[in-house]
C-alpha positions as CSV (number, residue, x, y, z in Angstrom):
1,X,-0.1,0.1,0.1
2,X,1.6,3.4,-1.2
3,X,1.1,7.1,-1.2
4,X,3.2,9.3,-3.9
5,X,5.9,10.9,-1.5
6,X,5.3,9.2,1.5
7,X,6.6,5.9,2.8
8,X,4.7,3.1,4.1
9,X,1.5,4.4,3.3
10,X,1.6,7.4,5.9
11,X,-1.4,9.5,4.6
12,X,-0.8,12.7,5.9
13,X,-1.3,16.6,4.3
14,X,1.6,18.2,2.7
15,X,-0.4,21.5,3.0
16,X,0.4,24.2,5.6
17,X,-1.6,24.1,8.6
18,X,-4.9,26.0,8.4
19,X,-5.4,25.3,4.5
20,X,-7.2,22.6,3.1
21,X,-5.8,19.3,3.0
22,X,-5.2,18.1,-0.5
23,X,-6.7,15.0,-1.9
24,X,-4.6,12.3,-2.6
25,X,-5.0,8.9,-4.8
26,X,-4.2,5.4,-2.2
27,X,-2.3,2.5,-3.9
28,X,-3.2,-1.1,-3.0
29,X,-0.8,-3.2,-4.6
30,X,-1.4,-6.2,-6.1
31,X,-1.3,-10.0,-4.5
32,X,-1.1,-8.5,-1.0
33,X,-4.7,-9.7,-0.2
34,X,-6.0,-6.4,0.7
35,X,-9.6,-5.8,2.8
36,X,-11.3,-3.1,2.9
37,X,-14.1,-1.6,4.9
38,X,-15.9,1.2,6.0
39,X,-15.1,3.0,9.3
40,X,-18.3,4.6,11.3
41,X,-19.1,5.7,7.7
42,X,-15.9,8.7,7.3
43,X,-13.2,6.7,6.6
44,X,-11.6,3.2,4.7
45,X,-10.1,1.0,7.1
46,X,-7.6,-1.1,4.6
47,X,-5.9,-4.3,6.5
48,X,-3.8,-7.4,5.4
49,X,-2.7,-10.5,6.9
50,X,0.7,-9.3,8.8
51,X,-0.3,-5.7,8.2
52,X,-1.4,-3.2,10.8
53,X,-4.5,-1.8,10.2
54,X,-4.8,1.9,8.2
55,X,-7.4,4.7,8.0
56,X,-7.7,7.2,4.9
57,X,-10.8,9.6,5.8
58,X,-12.7,9.7,2.4
59,X,-12.7,13.5,1.9
60,X,-8.8,13.6,1.6
61,X,-9.4,10.7,-1.3
62,X,-8.6,11.5,-5.2
63,X,-9.0,8.1,-6.2
64,X,-8.2,4.4,-5.1
65,X,-6.3,2.2,-7.1
66,X,-6.5,-1.6,-6.4
67,X,-5.6,-4.9,-7.3
68,X,-8.5,-7.0,-8.8
69,X,-8.2,-9.3,-6.0
70,X,-8.6,-6.8,-2.9
71,X,-11.5,-7.4,-0.9
72,X,-14.4,-4.7,-0.6
73,X,-17.0,-4.4,1.7
74,X,-20.1,-3.3,-0.4
75,X,-20.3,-0.6,2.2
76,X,-16.8,1.1,1.7
77,X,-17.5,1.0,-1.8
78,X,-20.4,2.8,-2.1
79,X,-19.2,5.5,0.6
80,X,-16.5,5.8,-2.3
81,X,-18.5,6.5,-4.8
82,X,-21.1,8.5,-3.0
83,X,-17.8,10.7,-1.9
84,X,-17.1,10.9,-5.5
85,X,-14.3,9.0,-4.6
86,X,-14.0,6.9,-7.9
87,X,-11.8,3.4,-7.7
88,X,-10.0,1.9,-10.6
89,X,-9.4,-2.5,-10.3
90,X,-6.1,-3.8,-12.5
91,X,-4.6,-7.3,-12.8
92,X,-1.8,-9.1,-12.1
93,X,-0.1,-7.3,-14.9
94,X,-1.2,-3.5,-14.2
95,X,-4.0,-3.5,-17.1
96,X,-6.9,-1.2,-15.9
97,X,-9.9,-3.7,-15.5
98,X,-13.0,-1.5,-14.3
99,X,-13.4,2.0,-13.0
100,X,-16.3,2.6,-10.7
101,X,-17.9,6.3,-10.5
102,X,-20.6,7.5,-8.0
103,X,-23.3,9.6,-9.3
104,X,-21.0,12.8,-8.8
105,X,-17.6,14.0,-9.5
106,X,-15.2,15.7,-7.1
107,X,-13.0,17.8,-9.2
108,X,-9.7,17.9,-7.2
109,X,-8.5,22.3,-7.3
110,X,-5.6,23.6,-9.0
111,X,-4.0,24.1,-5.6
112,X,-4.1,20.4,-4.7
113,X,-3.1,19.3,-8.5
114,X,0.3,21.7,-8.0
115,X,1.0,20.3,-4.4
116,X,0.6,16.9,-6.1
117,X,2.8,17.6,-8.8
118,X,5.5,19.3,-7.1
119,X,5.7,15.8,-5.2
120,X,6.3,13.8,-8.5
121,X,9.6,12.6,-9.5
122,X,9.2,13.8,-12.9
123,X,7.9,17.7,-12.0
124,X,10.6,19.1,-13.5
125,X,10.4,17.9,-17.2
126,X,6.4,18.4,-16.7
127,X,6.7,22.1,-15.6
128,X,9.7,22.6,-18.3
129,X,7.8,21.8,-20.7
130,X,4.9,23.2,-19.7
131,X,6.8,27.0,-19.5
132,X,8.4,26.6,-22.7
133,X,4.7,25.9,-24.5
134,X,3.2,28.6,-22.6
135,X,6.1,31.0,-23.6
136,X,5.4,30.3,-27.1
137,X,2.2,30.7,-27.6
138,X,2.2,33.9,-25.7
139,X,5.4,35.4,-28.1
140,X,3.2,34.0,-31.3
141,X,0.3,36.0,-29.9
142,X,1.9,39.2,-29.4
143,X,3.8,38.7,-33.2
144,X,0.5,38.1,-34.6
145,X,-0.9,41.4,-32.8
146,X,1.8,43.7,-33.8
147,X,1.8,42.1,-37.2
148,X,5.4,41.1,-37.0
149,X,7.9,38.4,-37.9
150,X,11.2,37.4,-36.4
151,X,14.1,35.0,-37.8
152,X,15.0,34.2,-34.6
153,X,12.5,32.8,-32.5
154,X,13.7,33.1,-29.2
155,X,12.4,35.3,-26.2
156,X,15.6,37.6,-26.2
157,X,15.4,37.9,-30.1
158,X,11.4,38.4,-30.1
159,X,12.1,41.2,-27.2
160,X,14.5,43.1,-28.8
161,X,12.3,43.0,-32.3
162,X,9.5,43.9,-30.5
163,X,10.6,46.7,-28.6
164,X,12.2,48.1,-32.1
165,X,8.6,48.1,-33.4
166,X,7.1,50.0,-30.2
167,X,10.3,52.7,-31.0
168,X,9.7,53.5,-34.6
169,X,5.9,53.6,-33.8
170,X,5.9,56.1,-30.9
171,X,9.4,57.7,-31.5
172,X,11.3,57.0,-28.2
173,X,12.3,54.0,-26.5
174,X,10.0,52.5,-24.5
175,X,11.7,50.4,-21.9
176,X,10.8,52.5,-18.8
177,X,7.6,52.6,-19.8
178,X,7.4,48.3,-20.4
179,X,9.1,47.9,-17.1
180,X,6.6,50.3,-15.3
181,X,3.6,47.8,-16.8
182,X,5.2,45.0,-15.8
183,X,5.4,46.2,-12.0
184,X,2.0,47.2,-12.0
185,X,0.8,44.1,-13.3
186,X,2.9,41.9,-11.1
187,X,0.6,43.0,-8.5
188,X,-2.3,41.8,-10.8
189,X,-1.0,38.5,-10.9
190,X,0.0,37.8,-7.6
191,X,-3.9,38.5,-7.0
192,X,-5.0,35.9,-9.7
193,X,-2.6,33.5,-7.9
194,X,-4.1,34.2,-4.2
195,X,-7.2,33.5,-5.5
196,X,-6.8,30.5,-7.7
197,X,-4.4,28.7,-5.1
198,X,-5.2,30.3,-1.7
199,X,-1.8,29.2,-0.1
200,X,1.6,31.3,-0.2
201,X,3.7,28.5,-0.1
202,X,2.7,27.0,-3.3
203,X,3.0,30.6,-4.9
204,X,6.7,31.7,-3.8
205,X,9.7,29.1,-3.8
206,X,7.2,25.8,-3.4
207,X,10.2,24.0,-4.4
208,X,13.7,25.4,-4.7
209,X,13.9,27.7,-8.0
210,X,10.4,27.9,-8.8
211,X,8.7,31.3,-7.7
212,X,5.3,31.0,-9.4
213,X,4.4,34.4,-9.0
214,X,7.6,35.3,-10.8
215,X,7.4,32.6,-13.6
216,X,3.6,34.4,-14.7
217,X,4.8,37.6,-14.1
218,X,7.3,37.0,-17.3
219,X,5.1,35.4,-19.1
220,X,2.5,37.9,-19.0
221,X,5.2,40.2,-20.3
222,X,4.2,39.5,-23.8
223,X,0.6,40.7,-22.8
224,X,2.0,43.7,-22.3
225,X,3.5,44.1,-25.8
226,X,0.2,44.1,-26.7
227,X,-0.9,46.9,-24.6
228,X,2.0,48.9,-25.6
229,X,0.8,48.2,-29.1
230,X,-2.9,49.5,-28.9
231,X,-1.6,52.5,-26.8
232,X,-1.5,56.1,-29.0
233,X,1.8,57.3,-29.2
234,X,0.8,60.5,-27.7
235,X,0.0,58.9,-24.1
236,X,3.6,58.5,-23.9
237,X,4.9,62.0,-24.0
238,X,1.9,62.7,-21.7
239,X,2.4,60.6,-18.7
240,X,5.5,59.6,-16.6
241,X,6.3,55.8,-17.0
242,X,4.6,55.1,-13.4
243,X,1.2,57.0,-14.3
244,X,1.1,55.3,-17.6
245,X,1.4,52.2,-15.8
246,X,-1.4,52.7,-13.6
247,X,-3.5,53.7,-16.0
248,X,-3.0,51.1,-18.8
249,X,-3.4,48.2,-16.1
250,X,-6.6,49.3,-15.2
251,X,-7.5,50.3,-18.5
252,X,-7.1,47.2,-20.0
253,X,-8.0,44.9,-17.0
254,X,-10.3,42.6,-18.6
255,X,-7.4,41.6,-21.1
256,X,-4.9,41.0,-18.3
257,X,-7.0,39.4,-16.2
258,X,-8.5,37.3,-19.1
259,X,-4.6,36.2,-20.0
260,X,-3.8,35.1,-16.7
261,X,-6.9,33.0,-16.1
262,X,-6.0,31.4,-19.7
263,X,-2.4,30.4,-18.1
264,X,-4.0,29.3,-15.0
265,X,-6.5,27.0,-16.8
266,X,-4.1,26.0,-19.0
267,X,-1.5,24.9,-16.5
268,X,-4.7,23.1,-14.9
269,X,-5.8,21.2,-17.9
270,X,-2.3,20.0,-18.3
271,X,-1.8,19.0,-14.3
272,X,-4.8,17.0,-14.4
273,X,-3.8,15.3,-18.2
274,X,-0.9,14.0,-16.4
275,X,-2.0,13.1,-12.3
276,X,-5.3,12.2,-13.2
């Protein structure tokens, strides 16, 4: 019996005290002779010969994966299905034999998916692939918006090319205005992340080198190029970078909110496909 990231089947939340516990999958290895009963209507009582019993609260289970030889008490199986916890049965070779679903589906939140993904041994490869794909989409969208092409399709080259286009249109280097927009939009990114995750521990350095707020702000830079492109050139001369950025973020709030939502929605979709 095992749970990802926890030895000996220990079932403990990785969330901080005071935040909701993440949903976790329960794996019952084939060939062990597991017996599953319902304990007080709120937890699975899992036991096997020569092993101490273990209790797993239904409210903290994402799904149960077990061998076909696992003995289920009917009440325990029905309790899983009524709680929205699907149960998968597989044969001795690991091939899926059947799924059991209840009348409702329990949705794992983005925070729970992210917490589980961070514990996965292949997290670095998954997240690097997602970040690169997201950046490619954002870069292409910025180029399309500005009707521009770039011979070298890397972030530094595209950024320099877009800044040159801004300068040609406005007659000035827009670096100070772009940086001011980035500072102003960072607060918006932080607000959206906090609303979506609710756990500061997942937003800032949930893993060494991973600062989700900073990374999402970097991806949002390409949306800011689109904002600059749609801004009349006269506004640059009429406002300081700080005032320009504050007004610009408010003026394009819907677009920027949508950008944050699209990035987080795509991350959630990819995590679901990867983990569930």
